[in-house]
A tleap script that builds the chain and sets N, CA, C and O, in Angstrom:
source leaprc.protein.ff14SB
mol = sequence {
  NMET ILE PRO PHE SER GLY ALA VAL LEU LYS
  LYS ALA PRO ALA GLY GLY PHE PHE ASN PRO
  LEU PHE SER ILE LEU GLY MET ASP VAL GLN
  ASP LEU LEU ILE ARG SER GLN GLU ASN GLU
  ILE THR LYS HIE LEU VAL TYR LEU LYS LEU
  ALA GLY ILE ALA GLY LYS ASN ARG GLN VAL
  LEU GLN LYS ILE ALA ARG GLU GLU MET LYS
  HIE TYR ARG TRP PHE ALA LYS LYS THR GLY
  ARG GLU CVAL
}
set mol.1.N position { -13.224 -12.554 -13.425 }
set mol.1.CA position { -12.432 -11.338 -13.402 }
set mol.1.C position { -13.074 -10.332 -12.457 }
set mol.1.O position { -14.294 -10.295 -12.293 }
set mol.2.N position { -12.232 -9.526 -11.847 }
set mol.2.CA position { -12.681 -8.553 -10.864 }
set mol.2.C position { -12.123 -7.184 -11.243 }
set mol.2.O position { -10.922 -7.061 -11.487 }
set mol.3.N position { -12.973 -6.147 -11.297 }
set mol.3.CA position { -12.434 -4.810 -11.600 }
set mol.3.C position { -11.633 -4.287 -10.423 }
set mol.3.O position { -12.019 -4.489 -9.272 }
set mol.4.N position { -10.527 -3.623 -10.694 }
set mol.4.CA position { -9.660 -3.070 -9.652 }
set mol.4.C position { -9.012 -1.810 -10.191 }
set mol.4.O position { -8.100 -1.878 -11.016 }
set mol.5.N position { -9.474 -0.679 -9.734 }
set mol.5.CA position { -8.912 0.616 -10.136 }
set mol.5.C position { -8.787 0.750 -11.651 }
set mol.5.O position { -7.752 1.185 -12.155 }
set mol.6.N position { -9.817 0.386 -12.360 }
set mol.6.CA position { -9.805 0.529 -13.803 }
set mol.6.C position { -9.155 -0.625 -14.527 }
set mol.6.O position { -9.253 -0.703 -15.752 }
set mol.7.N position { -8.499 -1.518 -13.827 }
set mol.7.CA position { -7.867 -2.679 -14.442 }
set mol.7.C position { -8.716 -3.909 -14.158 }
set mol.7.O position { -9.581 -3.890 -13.282 }
set mol.8.N position { -8.473 -4.936 -14.875 }
set mol.8.CA position { -9.204 -6.182 -14.658 }
set mol.8.C position { -8.247 -7.205 -14.077 }
set mol.8.O position { -7.172 -7.451 -14.623 }
set mol.9.N position { -8.644 -7.792 -12.975 }
set mol.9.CA position { -7.822 -8.799 -12.317 }
set mol.9.C position { -8.373 -10.175 -12.639 }
set mol.9.O position { -9.585 -10.386 -12.610 }
set mol.10.N position { -7.506 -11.090 -12.938 }
set mol.10.CA position { -7.907 -12.464 -13.189 }
set mol.10.C position { -7.431 -13.311 -12.025 }
set mol.10.O position { -6.397 -13.023 -11.421 }
set mol.11.N position { -8.184 -14.356 -11.710 }
set mol.11.CA position { -7.763 -15.269 -10.645 }
set mol.11.C position { -6.434 -15.906 -11.035 }
set mol.11.O position { -6.282 -16.426 -12.140 }
set mol.12.N position { -5.495 -15.860 -10.130 }
set mol.12.CA position { -4.202 -16.509 -10.341 }
set mol.12.C position { -4.317 -17.953 -9.874 }
set mol.12.O position { -5.165 -18.263 -9.038 }
set mol.13.N position { -3.481 -18.835 -10.396 }
set mol.13.CA position { -3.548 -20.240 -10.013 }
set mol.13.C position { -3.426 -20.478 -8.513 }
set mol.13.O position { -4.033 -21.415 -7.994 }
set mol.14.N position { -2.662 -19.658 -7.805 }
set mol.14.CA position { -2.442 -19.874 -6.369 }
set mol.14.C position { -3.561 -19.285 -5.520 }
set mol.14.O position { -3.468 -19.303 -4.293 }
set mol.15.N position { -4.608 -18.767 -6.140 }
set mol.15.CA position { -5.722 -18.228 -5.384 }
set mol.15.C position { -5.679 -16.729 -5.198 }
set mol.15.O position { -6.643 -16.145 -4.703 }
set mol.16.N position { -4.583 -16.086 -5.585 }
set mol.16.CA position { -4.498 -14.628 -5.503 }
set mol.16.C position { -5.092 -14.015 -6.755 }
set mol.16.O position { -5.895 -14.647 -7.441 }
set mol.17.N position { -4.710 -12.811 -7.047 }
set mol.17.CA position { -5.184 -12.154 -8.245 }
set mol.17.C position { -4.000 -11.788 -9.119 }
set mol.17.O position { -2.897 -11.556 -8.625 }
set mol.18.N position { -4.233 -11.740 -10.394 }
set mol.18.CA position { -3.187 -11.461 -11.362 }
set mol.18.C position { -3.610 -10.281 -12.212 }
set mol.18.O position { -4.722 -10.266 -12.739 }
set mol.19.N position { -2.761 -9.314 -12.352 }
set mol.19.CA position { -3.001 -8.191 -13.231 }
set mol.19.C position { -1.784 -8.066 -14.134 }
set mol.19.O position { -0.663 -7.948 -13.637 }
set mol.20.N position { -1.976 -8.088 -15.445 }
set mol.20.CA position { -0.830 -8.046 -16.361 }
set mol.20.C position { 0.078 -6.842 -16.153 }
set mol.20.O position { 1.296 -6.966 -16.280 }
set mol.21.N position { -0.491 -5.669 -15.833 }
set mol.21.CA position { 0.325 -4.483 -15.617 }
set mol.21.C position { 1.273 -4.680 -14.446 }
set mol.21.O position { 2.458 -4.362 -14.543 }
set mol.22.N position { 0.752 -5.208 -13.331 }
set mol.22.CA position { 1.601 -5.435 -12.169 }
set mol.22.C position { 2.629 -6.518 -12.452 }
set mol.22.O position { 3.749 -6.471 -11.942 }
set mol.23.N position { 2.246 -7.490 -13.263 }
set mol.23.CA position { 3.179 -8.541 -13.625 }
set mol.23.C position { 4.361 -7.960 -14.403 }
set mol.23.O position { 5.510 -8.344 -14.184 }
set mol.24.N position { 4.069 -7.050 -15.293 }
set mol.24.CA position { 5.129 -6.400 -16.069 }
set mol.24.C position { 6.062 -5.638 -15.135 }
set mol.24.O position { 7.276 -5.612 -15.337 }
set mol.25.N position { 5.482 -5.022 -14.113 }
set mol.25.CA position { 6.276 -4.266 -13.160 }
set mol.25.C position { 6.995 -5.160 -12.155 }
set mol.25.O position { 7.797 -4.684 -11.352 }
set mol.26.N position { 6.703 -6.460 -12.204 }
set mol.26.CA position { 7.365 -7.405 -11.314 }
set mol.26.C position { 6.716 -7.533 -9.953 }
set mol.26.O position { 7.366 -7.959 -8.999 }
set mol.27.N position { 5.458 -7.175 -9.844 }
set mol.27.CA position { 4.780 -7.318 -8.560 }
set mol.27.C position { 3.374 -7.842 -8.807 }
set mol.27.O position { 2.764 -7.548 -9.835 }
set mol.28.N position { 2.873 -8.604 -7.880 }
set mol.28.CA position { 1.493 -9.047 -8.002 }
set mol.28.C position { 0.615 -8.132 -7.147 }
set mol.28.O position { 1.124 -7.289 -6.408 }
set mol.29.N position { -0.658 -8.296 -7.246 }
set mol.29.CA position { -1.588 -7.408 -6.559 }
set mol.29.C position { -1.428 -7.506 -5.048 }
set mol.29.O position { -1.502 -6.488 -4.361 }
set mol.30.N position { -1.215 -8.686 -4.522 }
set mol.30.CA position { -1.035 -8.840 -3.073 }
set mol.30.C position { 0.161 -8.021 -2.592 }
set mol.30.O position { 0.088 -7.359 -1.557 }
set mol.31.N position { 1.247 -8.067 -3.335 }
set mol.31.CA position { 2.420 -7.266 -2.966 }
set mol.31.C position { 2.092 -5.777 -3.003 }
set mol.31.O position { 2.504 -5.020 -2.125 }
set mol.32.N position { 1.355 -5.369 -4.017 }
set mol.32.CA position { 0.978 -3.968 -4.129 }
set mol.32.C position { 0.092 -3.551 -2.956 }
set mol.32.O position { 0.277 -2.468 -2.400 }
set mol.33.N position { -0.854 -4.385 -2.578 }
set mol.33.CA position { -1.730 -4.084 -1.452 }
set mol.33.C position { -0.944 -3.972 -0.147 }
set mol.33.O position { -1.192 -3.077 0.661 }
set mol.34.N position { -0.003 -4.879 0.050 }
set mol.34.CA position { 0.815 -4.858 1.272 }
set mol.34.C position { 1.671 -3.598 1.327 }
set mol.34.O position { 1.789 -2.964 2.375 }
set mol.35.N position { 2.262 -3.244 0.203 }
set mol.35.CA position { 3.083 -2.025 0.178 }
set mol.35.C position { 2.230 -0.793 0.438 }
set mol.35.O position { 2.660 0.125 1.135 }
set mol.36.N position { 1.028 -0.768 -0.115 }
set mol.36.CA position { 0.119 0.351 0.127 }
set mol.36.C position { -0.281 0.401 1.594 }
set mol.36.O position { -0.369 1.477 2.185 }
set mol.37.N position { -0.523 -0.768 2.176 }
set mol.37.CA position { -0.874 -0.855 3.595 }
set mol.37.C position { 0.273 -0.315 4.452 }
set mol.37.O position { 0.038 0.438 5.397 }
set mol.38.N position { 1.487 -0.689 4.133 }
set mol.38.CA position { 2.648 -0.189 4.866 }
set mol.38.C position { 2.754 1.327 4.752 }
set mol.38.O position { 3.075 2.007 5.727 }
set mol.39.N position { 2.483 1.856 3.558 }
set mol.39.CA position { 2.536 3.307 3.365 }
set mol.39.C position { 1.491 4.019 4.215 }
set mol.39.O position { 1.763 5.078 4.780 }
set mol.40.N position { 0.306 3.444 4.305 }
set mol.40.CA position { -0.762 4.081 5.080 }
set mol.40.C position { -0.428 4.136 6.567 }
set mol.40.O position { -0.671 5.157 7.211 }
set mol.41.N position { 0.121 3.063 7.120 }
set mol.41.CA position { 0.459 3.082 8.551 }
set mol.41.C position { 1.624 4.035 8.812 }
set mol.41.O position { 1.683 4.681 9.858 }
set mol.42.N position { 2.543 4.119 7.861 }
set mol.42.CA position { 3.658 5.053 7.995 }
set mol.42.C position { 3.147 6.491 8.002 }
set mol.42.O position { 3.564 7.298 8.833 }
set mol.43.N position { 2.246 6.808 7.076 }
set mol.43.CA position { 1.687 8.157 7.036 }
set mol.43.C position { 0.901 8.462 8.310 }
set mol.43.O position { 0.956 9.579 8.825 }
set mol.44.N position { 0.173 7.469 8.813 }
set mol.44.CA position { -0.565 7.642 10.067 }
set mol.44.C position { 0.396 8.049 11.187 }
set mol.44.O position { 0.136 9.002 11.922 }
set mol.45.N position { 1.493 7.328 11.310 }
set mol.45.CA position { 2.461 7.606 12.374 }
set mol.45.C position { 3.137 8.961 12.199 }
set mol.45.O position { 3.397 9.654 13.182 }
set mol.46.N position { 3.422 9.341 10.972 }
set mol.46.CA position { 4.044 10.647 10.709 }
set mol.46.C position { 3.097 11.769 11.117 }
set mol.46.O position { 3.505 12.715 11.790 }
set mol.47.N position { 1.823 11.666 10.707 }
set mol.47.CA position { 0.857 12.710 11.068 }
set mol.47.C position { 0.635 12.782 12.577 }
set mol.47.O position { 0.467 13.869 13.130 }
set mol.48.N position { 0.635 11.630 13.242 }
set mol.48.CA position { 0.511 11.649 14.703 }
set mol.48.C position { 1.694 12.365 15.348 }
set mol.48.O position { 1.527 13.157 16.276 }
set mol.49.N position { 2.878 12.078 14.847 }
set mol.49.CA position { 4.087 12.716 15.383 }
set mol.49.C position { 4.045 14.223 15.148 }
set mol.49.O position { 4.368 15.010 16.038 }
set mol.50.N position { 3.645 14.613 13.944 }
set mol.50.CA position { 3.539 16.042 13.641 }
set mol.50.C position { 2.482 16.717 14.517 }
set mol.50.O position { 2.672 17.847 14.969 }
set mol.51.N position { 1.375 16.023 14.752 }
set mol.51.CA position { 0.315 16.575 15.600 }
set mol.51.C position { 0.820 16.805 17.016 }
set mol.51.O position { 0.372 17.724 17.703 }
set mol.52.N position { 1.754 15.967 17.448 }
set mol.52.CA position { 2.308 16.099 18.792 }
set mol.52.C position { 3.163 17.335 18.978 }
set mol.52.O position { 3.339 17.806 20.102 }
set mol.53.N position { 3.696 17.863 17.891 }
set mol.53.CA position { 4.551 19.049 17.998 }
set mol.53.C position { 3.909 20.283 17.376 }
set mol.53.O position { 4.462 21.380 17.450 }
set mol.54.N position { 2.738 20.102 16.762 }
set mol.54.CA position { 2.068 21.217 16.086 }
set mol.54.C position { 1.332 22.088 17.090 }
set mol.54.O position { 0.897 21.631 18.147 }
set mol.55.N position { 1.213 23.316 16.735 }
set mol.55.CA position { 0.449 24.240 17.573 }
set mol.55.C position { -0.998 24.259 17.120 }
set mol.55.O position { -1.783 23.372 17.457 }
set mol.56.N position { -1.338 25.276 16.355 }
set mol.56.CA position { -2.736 25.466 15.964 }
set mol.56.C position { -3.239 24.431 14.954 }
set mol.56.O position { -4.449 24.306 14.761 }
set mol.57.N position { -2.347 23.696 14.315 }
set mol.57.CA position { -2.763 22.701 13.317 }
set mol.57.C position { -2.911 21.291 13.894 }
set mol.57.O position { -3.119 20.330 13.152 }
set mol.58.N position { -2.806 21.177 15.184 }
set mol.58.CA position { -2.847 19.864 15.834 }
set mol.58.C position { -4.098 19.065 15.457 }
set mol.58.O position { -3.995 17.893 15.095 }
set mol.59.N position { -5.262 19.683 15.537 }
set mol.59.CA position { -6.508 18.970 15.261 }
set mol.59.C position { -6.597 18.516 13.804 }
set mol.59.O position { -7.088 17.425 13.513 }
set mol.60.N position { -6.123 19.353 12.906 }
set mol.60.CA position { -6.131 18.994 11.484 }
set mol.60.C position { -5.236 17.778 11.252 }
set mol.60.O position { -5.626 16.843 10.553 }
set mol.61.N position { -4.049 17.791 11.830 }
set mol.61.CA position { -3.108 16.677 11.660 }
set mol.61.C position { -3.638 15.400 12.315 }
set mol.61.O position { -3.435 14.307 11.786 }
set mol.62.N position { -4.307 15.526 13.448 }
set mol.62.CA position { -4.901 14.349 14.079 }
set mol.62.C position { -6.011 13.758 13.208 }
set mol.62.O position { -6.157 12.539 13.119 }
set mol.63.N position { -6.781 14.619 12.576 }
set mol.63.CA position { -7.840 14.146 11.676 }
set mol.63.C position { -7.234 13.416 10.483 }
set mol.63.O position { -7.727 12.361 10.084 }
set mol.64.N position { -6.178 13.965 9.917 }
set mol.64.CA position { -5.514 13.304 8.788 }
set mol.64.C position { -4.962 11.955 9.239 }
set mol.64.O position { -5.055 10.970 8.505 }
set mol.65.N position { -4.393 11.904 10.433 }
set mol.65.CA position { -3.860 10.641 10.967 }
set mol.65.C position { -4.962 9.598 11.088 }
set mol.65.O position { -4.750 8.428 10.771 }
set mol.66.N position { -6.147 10.022 11.547 }
set mol.66.CA position { -7.283 9.088 11.660 }
set mol.66.C position { -7.700 8.579 10.281 }
set mol.66.O position { -8.033 7.404 10.128 }
set mol.67.N position { -7.681 9.449 9.291 }
set mol.67.CA position { -8.032 9.031 7.929 }
set mol.67.C position { -7.023 8.012 7.393 }
set mol.67.O position { -7.400 7.036 6.744 }
set mol.68.N position { -5.753 8.247 7.668 }
set mol.68.CA position { -4.728 7.302 7.217 }
set mol.68.C position { -4.918 5.942 7.881 }
set mol.68.O position { -4.692 4.906 7.256 }
set mol.69.N position { -5.336 5.945 9.157 }
set mol.69.CA position { -5.603 4.691 9.852 }
set mol.69.C position { -6.789 3.959 9.224 }
set mol.69.O position { -6.780 2.732 9.128 }
set mol.70.N position { -7.793 4.696 8.801 }
set mol.70.CA position { -8.924 4.072 8.098 }
set mol.70.C position { -8.452 3.395 6.826 }
set mol.70.O position { -8.882 2.286 6.510 }
set mol.71.N position { -7.569 4.059 6.098 }
set mol.71.CA position { -7.016 3.473 4.871 }
set mol.71.C position { -6.234 2.200 5.193 }
set mol.71.O position { -6.362 1.183 4.511 }
set mol.72.N position { -5.422 2.281 6.246 }
set mol.72.CA position { -4.639 1.120 6.671 }
set mol.72.C position { -5.552 -0.060 6.985 }
set mol.72.O position { -5.294 -1.184 6.556 }
set mol.73.N position { -6.612 0.198 7.730 }
set mol.73.CA position { -7.540 -0.881 8.097 }
set mol.73.C position { -8.225 -1.472 6.876 }
set mol.73.O position { -8.473 -2.676 6.830 }
set mol.74.N position { -8.535 -0.640 5.881 }
set mol.74.CA position { -9.140 -1.141 4.647 }
set mol.74.C position { -8.178 -2.126 3.972 }
set mol.74.O position { -8.571 -3.220 3.566 }
set mol.75.N position { -6.909 -1.713 3.861 }
set mol.75.CA position { -5.918 -2.602 3.248 }
set mol.75.C position { -5.717 -3.858 4.092 }
set mol.75.O position { -5.526 -4.944 3.545 }
set mol.76.N position { -5.759 -3.723 5.413 }
set mol.76.CA position { -5.586 -4.890 6.288 }
set mol.76.C position { -6.690 -5.916 6.049 }
set mol.76.O position { -6.432 -7.119 6.086 }
set mol.77.N position { -7.908 -5.458 5.805 }
set mol.77.CA position { -8.999 -6.385 5.493 }
set mol.77.C position { -8.734 -7.100 4.180 }
set mol.77.O position { -9.024 -8.289 4.048 }
set mol.78.N position { -8.189 -6.389 3.217 }
set mol.78.CA position { -7.935 -6.982 1.894 }
set mol.78.C position { -6.769 -7.963 1.936 }
set mol.78.O position { -6.801 -8.995 1.267 }
set mol.79.N position { -5.728 -7.641 2.730 }
set mol.79.CA position { -4.545 -8.509 2.769 }
set mol.79.C position { -4.663 -9.610 3.804 }
set mol.79.O position { -3.995 -10.639 3.705 }
set mol.80.N position { -5.525 -9.389 4.812 }
set mol.80.CA position { -5.669 -10.383 5.865 }
set mol.80.C position { -4.495 -10.417 6.831 }
set mol.80.O position { -4.253 -11.430 7.487 }
set mol.81.N position { -3.770 -9.314 6.918 }
set mol.81.CA position { -2.616 -9.271 7.827 }
set mol.81.C position { -2.380 -7.876 8.353 }
set mol.81.O position { -2.834 -6.884 7.781 }
set mol.82.N position { -1.663 -7.825 9.448 }
set mol.82.CA position { -1.212 -6.575 10.033 }
set mol.82.C position { 0.258 -6.408 9.656 }
set mol.82.O position { 1.015 -7.378 9.630 }
set mol.83.N position { 0.650 -5.184 9.367 }
set mol.83.CA position { 2.070 -4.920 9.043 }
set mol.83.C position { 2.617 -3.895 9.992 }
set mol.83.O position { 3.788 -3.529 9.897 }
savepdb mol mol.pdb
quit
């Protein structure tokens, strides 16, 4: 078993991870990670776009965009794919 955000994940037969809570919700951990990864890249792109039209807040928005990209890369390592 592996701890994951306060929950315990058990090895699933197919080699992924299984969490009963996600199973109840109809999603497995891999699906959750991929969706989170997609959200991070989307937020990165939104902040970049906003930074392009922002005046005095440009640097702040660019910094947030860089942070979102770091999150995306973390999820990409966990999922083993680019989205």
